[in-house]
C-alpha positions in Angstrom: 0.0 0.0 0.0 1.4 3.3 -1.0 0.3 5.2 2.1 2.1 2.7 4.3 5.2 2.6 2.0 5.6 6.3 2.1 5.3 6.3 5.9 7.8 3.5 6.3 10.3 5.3 3.9 10.0 8.5 5.9 10.6 6.7 9.2 13.6 4.8 7.9 15.2 8.0 6.6 14.5 9.9 9.8 15.9 7.2 12.0 19.1 6.9 9.9 19.9 10.7 9.9 21.4 12.2 13.0 19.5 14.9 14.8 19.2 18.1 12.7 18.0 21.6 12.8 16.7 23.5 9.7 18.8 26.4 8.3 18.9 28.4 5.1 21.5 29.6 2.6 20.7 33.0 1.0 22.1 34.1 -2.3 22.2 37.8 -1.4 23.0 39.5 1.9 19.9 41.7 1.7 17.8 38.6 1.4 19.1 37.3 4.7 18.4 40.6 6.4 14.9 40.8 5.0 14.2 37.2 6.0 15.2 37.9 9.6 13.0 41.0 9.6 9.9 39.3 8.4 10.5 36.4 10.8 10.7 38.9 13.7 7.4 40.5 12.6 5.7 37.1 12.5 7.0 36.1 16.0 6.7 39.6 17.6 10.4 39.6 18.3 10.7 36.1 19.7 13.1 33.5 18.8 11.4 30.1 18.7 13.5 26.9 19.2 13.0 23.3 20.2 15.1 21.7 22.9 14.5 18.1 23.9 11.2 18.1 22.1 10.0 21.2 23.9 9.2 24.5 22.2 11.0 27.5 23.7 10.3 31.2 23.1 13.0 33.8 23.8 12.5 37.6 23.3 15.4 38.8 21.2 14.1 42.1 19.9 11.5 44.0 21.9 11.0 46.6 19.2 8.9 44.1 17.3 6.4 44.1 20.2 4.8 47.2 18.9 2.9 45.8 16.0 1.6 49.1 14.8 5.0 50.0 13.4 5.1 47.0 11.1 3.1 45.2 8.4 0.8 42.4 9.4 1.6 38.7 9.9 0.0 37.7 6.5 1.9 40.3 4.6 5.2 39.4 6.3 4.6 35.7 5.6 3.8 36.4 1.9 7.0 38.5 1.5 9.1 35.9 3.3 8.0 33.1 1.0 9.2 35.1 -2.0 12.8 35.3 -0.8 15.0 32.8 -2.7 16.8 30.5 -0.4 18.2 27.0 -0.1 17.0 24.9 2.8 19.4 22.5 4.6 20.0 21.1 8.0 22.5 21.8 10.8 23.5 18.4 12.0 24.6 17.0 15.3 26.8 14.1 15.9 25.4 10.6 16.1 25.1 9.9 19.8 25.8 6.2 19.3 29.3 6.9 17.8 32.6 7.1 19.6 33.5 10.8 20.0 37.0 12.3 19.1 37.6 13.1 22.8 37.0 9.5 23.7 39.6 8.4 21.1 42.2 10.4 22.9 41.5 8.7 26.3 41.1 5.1 25.4 43.4 2.1 25.1 40.6 -0.2 23.8 40.9 0.8 20.1 39.7 -2.6 18.9 36.3 -1.9 20.3 35.8 1.2 18.2 33.7 0.6 15.0 32.1 4.0 14.5 33.7 7.3 15.3 32.5 10.9 15.0 34.4 14.2 14.8 32.7 17.6 15.3 33.9 21.2 15.2 35.3 23.8 12.8 38.6 23.6 14.6 39.2 20.1 13.3 41.3 20.5 10.1 42.9 17.1 10.0 42.2 13.6 11.2 44.4 11.9 13.9 45.7 9.2 11.5 47.9 7.4 14.0 45.1 7.0 16.5 42.7 5.9 13.8 45.2 3.3 12.5 44.9 1.6 15.9 41.2 1.0 15.4 41.4 -2.3 13.5 37.7 -2.8 13.4 36.7 0.7 12.4 33.8 0.6 9.9 32.7 4.2 9.7 34.0 7.8 10.1 31.6 10.7 10.6 32.6 14.3 10.2 30.1 17.0 11.4 30.8 20.7 10.8 34.5 20.2 10.4 37.2 21.8 8.3 39.0 18.6 7.4 40.8 19.1 4.1 41.5 15.5 3.1 40.9 11.9 3.9 44.4 10.5 4.3 45.6 7.7 2.0 47.1 5.9 5.0 43.6 4.8 6.0 43.7 2.4 3.0 47.1 0.9 3.7 46.5 -2.8 4.3 49.7 -3.2 6.2 48.0 -1.4 9.1 45.0 -3.7 8.9 42.4 -1.0 8.0 40.4 -3.2 5.7 37.2 -2.8 7.7 36.6 0.9 7.0 33.7 1.1 4.6 31.7 4.3 5.1 32.5 8.0 5.4 29.8 10.5 6.3 30.4 14.2 6.0 27.8 16.9 7.1 28.0 20.7 7.1 31.5 20.8 5.7 33.4 24.1 6.2 32.5 26.9 3.8 34.4 27.4 0.5 36.7 24.4 1.1 36.6 21.2 -1.0 37.5 18.1 1.0 40.0 16.0 -0.9 40.1 12.2 -1.2 43.1 10.1 -1.8 43.1 6.6 -3.4 41.0 4.2 -1.4 39.8 0.8 -2.4 37.9 -0.1 0.8 35.3 2.7 1.0 32.0 1.5 -0.5 29.7 4.3 0.8 30.1 8.1 0.8 27.7 10.5 2.3 28.3 14.2 1.8 25.1 16.2 2.8 24.0 19.6 3.9 27.1 21.4 2.8 25.7 24.2 0.5 28.7 26.5 1.0 31.3 24.0 -0.2 32.1 22.7 -3.6 31.8 19.0 -4.6 34.4 16.8 -2.9 37.7 16.8 -4.9 38.8 13.5 -6.4 36.0 11.4 -4.9 36.4 9.2 -8.0 39.6 7.9 -6.3 37.3 5.9 -4.1 37.3 3.2 -6.8 34.9 0.7 -5.1 32.2 3.1 -4.2 28.7 1.5 -4.5 26.6 4.2 -2.8 26.9 8.0 -2.9 24.6 10.4 -1.1 25.1 14.0 -2.3 21.7 15.4 -1.1 21.1 19.0 0.0 24.3 20.6 -1.2 23.0 23.1 -3.7 25.4 21.8 -6.4 24.9 24.1 -9.3 24.3 23.4 -13.0 28.1 23.6 -13.9 29.1 20.9 -11.4 30.5 17.9 -13.2 30.3 14.4 -11.8 32.0 12.1 -14.3 30.1 9.1 -13.1 31.7 7.0 -15.8 34.8 6.8 -13.7 33.0 4.9 -10.9 32.6 1.5 -12.4 31.0 -0.1 -9.3 28.6 2.7 -8.3 25.0 1.4 -7.9 23.1 4.0 -5.8 23.3 7.8 -6.2 21.2 10.4 -4.3 21.4 13.9 -5.8 18.1 15.3 -4.4 17.8 18.9 -3.4 20.6 20.3 -5.7 20.4 22.3 -8.9 22.4 20.0 -11.3 22.4 19.7 -15.0 21.7 16.1 -16.1 24.1 16.5 -19.1 26.9 17.0 -16.6 26.4 13.7 -14.8 28.6 11.7 -17.2 30.7 12.2 -20.3 30.3 8.6 -21.5 28.2 5.5 -20.8 27.8 4.6 -17.1 27.9 0.9 -16.2 26.2 -0.6 -13.1 24.4 2.6 -11.8 21.0 1.3 -10.9 19.3 3.8 -8.7 19.4 7.6 -9.0 17.4 10.3 -7.2 17.1 13.6 -9.0 14.2 15.0 -6.9 14.0 18.7 -5.9 16.5 19.9 -8.6 14.4 22.6 -10.3 14.5 20.5 -13.5 12.1 21.5 -16.3 13.6 19.3 -18.9 15.1 15.8 -19.3 18.0 16.1 -21.8 19.6 13.4 -24.0 22.3 12.9 -21.4 19.9 10.7 -19.4 20.5 8.0 -22.0 24.1 7.5 -20.8 22.8 5.9 -17.6 21.8 2.8 -19.5 21.7 0.3 -16.5 19.2 2.3 -14.5 16.6 0.3 -12.7 15.1 3.1 -10.5 14.8 6.8 -11.6 13.3 9.5 -9.4 12.3 12.9 -10.8 9.9 13.8 -8.0 9.2 17.4 -7.1 10.6 19.1 -10.2 9.0 21.2 -12.9 9.5 18.8 -15.8 7.4 19.5 -18.9 6.2 16.8 -21.2 7.5 18.3 -24.4 11.0 18.8 -22.9 11.6 15.2 -22.2 14.2 13.8 -24.6 13.4 10.4 -26.3 16.6 9.1 -24.8 14.6 8.3 -21.7 12.8 5.6 -23.7 16.1 3.9 -24.3 16.5 2.9 -20.6 15.2 -0.6 -21.2 16.2 -1.9 -17.7 14.1 0.7 -15.9 11.7 -0.8 -13.4 10.7 2.3 -11.4 10.0 5.7 -12.8 8.7 8.7 -10.8 7.4 12.0 -12.0 5.6 12.8 -8.8 4.7 16.5 -8.6 6.0 17.8 -11.9 4.4 19.8 -14.8 3.4 17.0 -17.1 0.3 17.5 -19.2 0.7 14.4 -21.3 2.7 11.2 -21.6 5.4 11.1 -24.3 5.0 8.0 -26.5 8.5 6.6 -25.8 7.6 6.1 -22.1 5.7 3.1 -23.3 8.9 1.5 -24.7 9.9 0.9 -21.0 8.4 -2.5 -21.0 10.2 -3.6 -17.8 8.5 -1.0 -15.7 7.1 -2.3 -12.5 6.1 1.1 -11.0 5.0 4.3 -12.7 4.3 7.3 -10.4 2.5 10.3 -12.0 0.9 11.7 -8.9 0.2 15.5 -8.9 0.5 16.5 -12.6 -2.1 17.9 -15.0 -2.4 14.9 -17.4 -5.8 14.5 -19.0 -5.4 11.4 -21.2 -3.9 8.0 -20.6 -3.0 6.6 -24.0 -3.9 3.1 -25.2 -0.2 2.3 -25.3 -0.3 2.0 -21.5 -1.2 -1.6 -22.3 2.4 -2.1 -23.5 3.6 -2.0 -19.9 2.6 -5.5 -19.1 5.0 -5.9 -16.2 3.4 -2.9 -14.2 2.5 -3.8 -10.7 2.0 -0.3 -9.3 0.4 2.5 -11.3 -0.1 5.8 -9.5 -2.1 8.5 -11.5 -3.9 10.2 -8.7 -4.3 14.0 -8.6 -4.4 14.6 -12.3 -7.2 15.5 -14.8 -8.0 12.1 -16.2 -11.6 11.7 -17.3 -11.3 8.1 -18.6 -9.2 5.0 -18.6 -8.5 3.2 -21.9 -9.7 -0.3 -22.6 -6.0 -1.5 -22.8 -5.7 -1.2 -19.0 -7.0 -4.8 -19.0 -3.7 -5.9 -20.5 -1.8 -5.1 -17.3 -2.3 -8.5 -15.8 0.4 -8.0 -13.2 -1.1 -4.8 -11.8 -1.5 -4.9 -8.0 -1.8 -1.3 -6.9 -3.9 1.2 -8.9 -4.4 4.7 -7.5 -6.7 6.9 -9.6 -8.2 9.1 -6.9 -8.7 12.9 -7.3 -9.5 12.9 -11.0 -12.6 13.4 -13.1 -13.4 9.8 -13.8 -17.0 8.6 -13.9 -16.7 5.2 -15.5 -14.1 2.5 -16.1 -13.8 0.1 -19.1 -15.0 -3.5 -18.8 -11.5 -4.9 -19.3 -10.6 -3.5 -15.8 -12.4 -6.5 -14.3 -9.6 -8.7 -15.6 -7.0 -7.3 -13.2 -7.2 -10.3 -10.9 -4.1 -9.4 -8.9 -5.3 -6.1 -7.6 -4.6 -5.6 -3.9 -5.0 -1.8 -3.6 -7.7 0.1 -5.5 -8.3 3.8 -4.6 -10.9 5.6 -6.7 -12.1 8.2 -4.2 -12.8 11.8 -5.1 -14.0 11.1 -8.6 -17.5 11.1 -10.3 -18.5 7.4 -10.0 -22.3 6.9 -9.8 -23.0 3.6 -8.0 -20.7 1.0 -6.7 -18.4 -0.5 -9.5 -19.5 -4.1 -9.4 -16.3 -5.4 -11.1 -14.5 -4.8 -7.8 -16.1 -8.1 -6.6 -13.7 -9.8 -9.1 -10.7 -8.7 -7.1 -10.3 -11.7 -4.9 -6.9 -10.5 -3.7 -8.1 -7.0 -2.8 -6.8 -5.7 0.6 -7.3 -1.9 0.4 -10.4 -0.3 -1.2 -11.3 3.4 -1.1 -14.5 4.6 -2.8 -14.9 7.7 -0.7 -16.4 11.0 -2.0 -18.2 9.6 -5.0 -21.9 9.5 -6.0 -22.2 6.1 -4.4 -25.1 5.4 -2.0 -25.0 1.7 -1.4 -22.6 -1.3 -1.7 -23.3 -5.0 -2.4 -23.5 -7.5 0.4 -21.1 -9.7 -1.7 -18.3 -7.5 -0.4 -18.0 -9.9 2.5 -16.7 -12.5 0.0 -13.5 -10.6 -0.5 -11.6 -12.6 2.1 -8.3 -10.6 1.8 -9.9 -7.2 2.4 -8.3 -5.3 5.3 -9.3 -1.7 4.7 -12.5 -0.2 3.4 -12.8 3.6 3.1 -16.2 5.1 2.5 -16.0 8.7 3.7 -18.4 11.3 2.4 -20.9 8.8 1.2 -24.6 9.1 2.0 -26.1 5.7 2.2 -29.6 5.4 0.7 -31.8 2.3 0.5 -35.3 1.5 -0.9 -36.6 0.5 2.5 -35.9 -0.8 6.0 -35.1 -4.3 4.8 -32.3 -3.0 2.5 -31.1 -0.6 5.2 -30.8 -3.5 7.6 -28.9 -5.5 5.0 -26.4 -2.7 4.6 -25.9 -2.5 8.4 -25.4 -6.3 8.6 -22.9 -6.2 5.8 -20.9 -3.5 7.6 -21.0 -5.5 10.9 -19.9 -8.7 9.1 -17.0 -6.9 7.5 -15.9 -5.5 10.8 -16.3 -8.8 12.5 -14.0 -10.3 9.8 -11.3 -7.8 10.8 -11.9 -5.2 8.1 -11.1 -1.7 9.2 -14.0 0.4 7.9 -13.5 4.1 7.7 -16.7 6.3 7.5 -17.4 9.7 8.9 -19.1 10.0 12.3 -22.2 11.6 10.9 -22.7 9.2 8.0 -26.1 7.6 8.1 -28.1 4.9 6.3 -31.3 6.5 5.1 -34.1 4.1 4.2 
């Protein structure tokens, strides 16, 4: 179920990231001054912070207490939202890691597996101490000025074969951290460092499999040369401002997963075709337009997951339907009106998300998607579905709420594997008692529906059906004031 999947993903990400506090990078000094001014107006001169989960208010400028001297809250908020800025996070050390101070006062170096360094005054790593940590797996740098990762950490004569991960957060402004040759490191995290350029010579980490470069505000002229990293499989470039044509100068082997969300992209150029081994491609939260997607995207034959969540698509380019290995296609929150008949070419699709668009119909070819399990078409303008949709016998999740359906779609009773059904906010006034035969059903959403029956007998039947479903363990969601009107 997509709702659950999104929640789980969020929880996993949050649990992995160390504690952080939001901050902003401004592109002009005056923007920073104006932002602070509007914030003070909105808070009446108070600084608001959170400590140990508790909100704190501290008066820092009493002049803002006299509201007659300033514009109103709404006006200040509107002006604040217009100021260009880049959002990132000020990180704290992972509390479960050994701290640098502990490294100086221990003789049990073999017990240290994860170590964290924090502070702008740290400009170099204590190599000799680190070389004693024979079981060291991970180094974390938070808000440091470290200039380079020493090559000695890769010298097998010292037994440093266990070091696999380096995490760097909030790196010192205007300084590019430098990497030396290392064949052990397989994961590099470099996040929330918007005042620093891309790490120098990170390609020397020859065996890198995962790179996380999120929230760095890398600009369009940043070059990545991914073709130099022959073992790279996962790359996160979300929340930057990169140019796709600068990802690689030649074909890239083995890269399977790339996240390009929140990059202010409005086009997908032909350079995307160099990433020929991609399996998962994320373009969520950009401004990509349908007519600015290069046909090279259709050459990524291994692609299984493609997301254009929250973009500016008004149609689907025909070459999308050449991606016959797609398992998941996410088109949530666009302005697409028509789903072409060619959707039937994507016979391996298991998850199709087209909610929050402008669809008014679904083509007959939808019945060819025999593998489809999750189909989300809510928040559209659909009033009917083709007969072929009854053939989708593997459907587990079916959300059609906030459309224009008149009457319960009887074909739903064919979905014997159905677990999650949402028919809310449609012109539906009754549901068949045969719903109880869907033995796999776990969730039934019927909010905003006024139940109407032809008499008391039919009303009683509806009530009994609801009770039976609930007794069978189905979680039924209706609004408190919903009634069954005989």
